[in-house]
C-alpha positions, 0 to 999 in steps of 0.5 A: 737890927744888925747895926755896925756899932761904934766904940762911942755908941757902945760906951755912952748910949746903952740904956739903964737896963740894957745889960739886965735885959740882955741876960733875961732875953738870953734865958728866954730865947734859949727856952723857946721851942723851934715853933716860935719864929721871929715873925710870930714874936712880932705878931705877939708884940702887936697883939700885946699893944692892941690889948694894952690900948684896949685896956687903957680905954677900959680904965675910963670905967674901971681900974680892973683893966690895969692888970690887963694893960700891964699884961699887954705891955709885957707881951709887947715887950716880949715880942718886939724886944726878942724878935730881932735877937731870935732871928740873929740867934737862928741866923735867919736875919733878912731885911724884910724881917728887920723892916717888919719888926722896926715898923711894927715897933714904931706903930705899936708905940704910937698906938699906945701913946695915942690911946693914953689920951683916951684913958683917965691918966693923960689928957689928949693935949699931953698925949699930943706933946708926948707923941710929938717928942717921941716921933722927934726922938725916933726920927733923930735916932734913925738919922743918927744911926745912919750918919754915925753907923752906931747903935740906936741911942738911948736918951739919958739912959732911956731906951725902948724897954725903959719907955715901956716901963714908964708907960706901965707904971704911969697909970699906977702913979696917976692913981696914987697921986689922985690924978684924973685927966678927965677933970679940967683943972687936973688936966690943965696942971698936967698939960703944963708939967708935960710941956715943961718936960717936953721943952727940956727934952727937946733942948737936950736933944738939940745939944745931943745933935750938936755934939753928934755933928761935932763928932762927925766933923772931927772924923771927916 
């Protein structure tokens, strides 16, 4: 999305991997043939999310689905992270493409979060906590973008790409730690941990909102 960037946003709201991701994106975009369109990339991103979601369910019965899950996450990133830059590179940007891209990105992320609840890596309760936080942060992100005319913010250096990496690595962390959300005791401990993390995250968002409000007041 072609946002009007403020100096404040450029300096403080870039995610950890933004610079490296930009370089990688430029390499990939330069190699793409003309037959690959922004809309086609968006479709690839949606397909990747569906593949990853199906693999999460498959992991309930076999860990051999994990490579499929990672591949799906990669396809989701490839499509959703590059469709907008490709459109701008080819000067084919329009509001319709931006709307489709942003909407599909939101829907696919929600799908992946929800399907974690059907996997052995997160309980349904933990999934609801994460989903609530994700929607809260996303909603504030859009509000902030409009109010400050700034790029979408990252939170403590975490943007969409970092969030995808966290999703891709969590199943391996859970398996290495012997975490099985289908077991009642393990699920209860996991739920408590995520509730504490969510409370800290929401408190941080409240501080961020207060800071942004003071910035708007100072500029008026």
